[in-house]
C-alpha positions, 0 to 999 in steps of 0.5 A, spaced: 718 908 812 721 901 815 729 900 812 727 894 809 721 897 804 725 904 803 729 901 798 723 898 794 720 905 794 726 908 791 727 903 786 719 904 784 721 912 783 727 910 779 723 905 775 718 910 774 723 915 771 726 910 767 719 908 764 718 916 763 724 916 758 728 921 763 734 916 761 734 913 755 736 906 754 744 905 753 745 911 758 748 912 764 744 913 771 747 918 776 752 915 781 750 912 787 752 918 791 748 923 787 742 918 788 743 918 796 743 925 796 737 926 792 733 921 796 736 922 803 738 915 803 745 912 804 749 908 799 747 901 801 739 903 801 741 906 794 745 900 792 739 895 794 734 899 790 739 899 784 740 891 785 732 890 785 732 894 778 737 890 775 734 883 777 727 886 774 731 887 768 731 895 768 738 897 769 745 893 768 752 894 772 757 894 767 764 894 768 768 900 767 761 904 765 757 904 771 749 903 772 746 903 765 739 903 763 737 896 759 734 896 753 729 891 756 723 889 752 725 894 746 732 891 746 731 888 739 732 880 738 733 877 732 732 870 729 738 866 726 736 861 721 741 858 716 741 862 710 747 866 707 744 872 703 748 876 697 747 883 699 743 888 695 746 894 698 753 893 696 758 887 694 758 881 699 754 877 704 750 877 710 750 872 714 744 869 719 741 875 723 742 880 718 737 881 712 742 883 706 738 890 705 741 894 712 747 897 713 751 895 719 755 900 723 762 899 727 761 901 734 769 902 734 774 903 729 775 896 725 782 893 726 786 889 721 793 886 724 797 880 723 798 876 729 800 869 731 794 864 733 795 862 740 788 859 740 789 851 739 782 850 737 782 856 732 789 854 729 786 847 728 780 849 724 784 854 720 789 848 718 795 851 721 800 850 726 799 854 733 803 860 733 802 861 725 802 869 724 795 870 720 791 876 718 786 878 724 780 882 723 776 885 729 769 888 729 764 890 733 758 891 729 750 892 729 744 895 725 744 903 725 739 904 730 741 898 735 746 897 740 752 893 739 750 886 736 756 882 736 763 882 736 766 878 730 774 876 730 776 873 723 783 869 722 785 869 715 789 863 712 796 866 710 794 863 703 789 868 701 791 874 706 794 878 701 788 878 696 787 886 695 781 888 700 781 883 704 784 887 710 780 893 709 773 895 711 769 895 704 762 898 704 758 892 705 759 886 710 762 880 707 765 884 702 772 881 703 769 874 703 766 876 696 774 878 694 776 871 696 771 868 692 773 872 686 781 871 687 779 863 685 776 860 691 768 860 688 764 858 691 766 858 699 762 854 703 761 855 711 760 850 717 758 853 724 759 851 731 755 854 737 756 854 744 753 858 750 758 861 755 760 867 760 763 873 757 770 876 759 770 883 762 772 886 755 767 882 751 761 885 756 764 892 756 764 892 748 757 889 748 754 893 753 752 887 757 753 885 765 758 879 765 753 875 768 749 875 762 751 869 758 753 870 750 752 865 744 759 864 741 758 862 734 765 859 730 764 859 723 769 856 718 769 858 711 772 853 706 774 854 699 770 851 693 777 850 689 781 846 694 776 844 699 781 847 705 779 853 710 780 860 708 778 863 714 775 862 721 770 867 724 768 867 731 762 871 733 760 873 740 753 875 741 749 877 747 744 871 749 738 876 749 739 879 742 738 872 738 735 866 738 737 860 733 732 857 729 733 850 725 729 846 721 730 839 723 731 833 717 729 826 717 735 821 717 734 815 712 732 811 719 726 816 720 723 815 713 716 812 713 716 805 715 709 804 712 710 806 704 705 802 702 699 804 707 699 811 705 694 815 709 692 809 713 699 809 716 698 809 724 700 816 727 701 814 734 703 819 740 710 821 738 715 819 743 722 820 744 726 825 748 724 833 747 
């Protein structure tokens, strides 16, 4: 068989084995040397075969983990709207992407430590001088039956960090926010800033994605209902193949009906304007 098609033949064989569930989504493939011995091919040919499968979305090369079978079409996507829900299974809140009825698990042990805020953007959003030491909550979470969905890092304003339970991992997601509210900051309100970017190597490893896959970064600012000042800033990092955002568009006053007296007889036109 010609060299240029040999790697495609090997890629097809490995693809068939993946589709037959020989390796489950999220599991690690054998080493290139092992495949080379099995298929009587050199490493370069195996590398090209794996590259073809990666381009097709069957596998990912993940820093420090090797070649991982991708969840592909069965890797769940979640719509993300703008509703904050009160949990029904435990005290606290579920933010968009969660249903308020499911239990999300931790993919690594949760950590809460006091650290200086070195990011000037986070410090500004939290309303503190850069370098101020604050409580930092670090989590990698997702629904029970799914791969890691998100990294979330919360910086807690010093004036609420000593509220009992804010640093701990309570039974329900968002329970620590509920505790802040009960301590005199009801009701909290939130604003989010979204942007797309590339992940760091550490982020990609935690989310089980390649560094070539963009992530959605969501920075949420929680504001006290008592004094209108920030109490927390949380950064979410989600793989871009796991979430799609949904926004309902609202009309500004300038876009209201210019023919209020004409009712249904008002002209409709063909739309216009940029998409």
